C-alpha positions as CSV (number, residue, x, y, z in Angstrom):
1,V,56.2,42.8,4.4
2,R,53.2,43.3,6.5
3,V,52.9,45.7,9.4
4,V,50.2,45.2,12.1
5,G,49.7,47.1,15.4
6,S,48.5,44.4,17.8
7,S,48.6,40.7,18.5
8,A,45.0,40.4,17.4
9,A,45.9,41.8,14.0
10,A,48.9,39.5,13.7
11,T,46.7,36.5,14.4
12,A,44.2,37.7,11.8
13,A,47.0,38.1,9.2
14,L,47.9,34.4,9.5
15,G,45.1,33.4,7.2
16,D,46.7,35.0,4.1
17,F,50.3,35.9,5.0
18,E,53.2,33.6,5.8
19,P,56.3,35.6,6.8
20,D,59.8,34.3,6.7
21,V,60.6,36.0,10.0
22,R,58.5,37.9,12.5
23,L,59.7,41.1,14.2
24,M,57.7,41.3,17.5
25,D,57.5,44.2,19.9
26,L,57.4,43.0,23.5
27,G,55.2,45.9,24.6
28,L,52.1,45.4,22.4
29,P,48.9,47.4,23.2
30,D,46.7,44.3,23.7
31,E,49.1,41.6,24.9
32,N,52.7,41.2,25.7
33,G,55.0,40.1,22.9
34,Y,56.0,36.9,24.7
35,D,52.4,35.6,24.9
36,A,51.7,36.8,21.3
37,A,54.8,35.0,19.9
38,R,53.9,31.8,21.8
39,R,50.4,31.9,20.4
40,L,51.5,32.6,16.8
41,R,54.1,29.8,17.0
42,A,51.3,27.4,18.1
43,L,49.1,28.4,15.2
44,A,51.8,28.1,12.6
45,P,52.1,24.9,10.4
46,R,54.5,22.5,12.1
47,D,56.7,22.5,9.0
48,R,56.9,26.3,8.8
49,V,57.4,28.1,12.0
50,P,59.2,31.3,11.2
51,P,61.8,32.7,13.7
52,V,60.7,35.6,15.9
53,V,63.0,38.5,16.7
54,A,62.2,40.6,19.7
55,L,62.2,44.4,19.3
56,S,62.2,46.2,22.6
57,G,63.4,49.0,24.7
58,F,63.9,46.4,27.4
59,G,67.6,45.6,26.8
60,Q,69.0,44.4,30.2
61,A,70.7,41.0,30.3
62,A,67.6,39.6,32.1
63,D,65.4,40.8,29.3
64,I,67.6,39.2,26.6
65,E,67.7,36.0,28.6
66,R,64.0,35.9,28.9
67,S,63.6,36.4,25.2
68,R,65.9,33.4,24.6
69,Q,64.0,31.3,27.1
70,E,60.7,32.2,25.4
71,G,62.0,31.0,22.0
72,F,62.9,34.2,20.3
73,A,65.7,33.8,17.8
74,E,67.3,37.2,18.6
75,H,66.7,40.2,20.8
């Protein structure tokens, strides 16, 4: 398990850490979680793209639907 506090730190961790799943806050301090997850997926090896689970206080039906549309495995 590795905990980071920003999307920049998550990107930096890619060099030496390959998680089985990513838990992503949608309200990050330096970027929204949708953009961060999209970028992390693009940087992952094609044969190993871990699922991303959205953690958020945004829980309306529209928020959950957006997470699905953005490629999150769960909200």
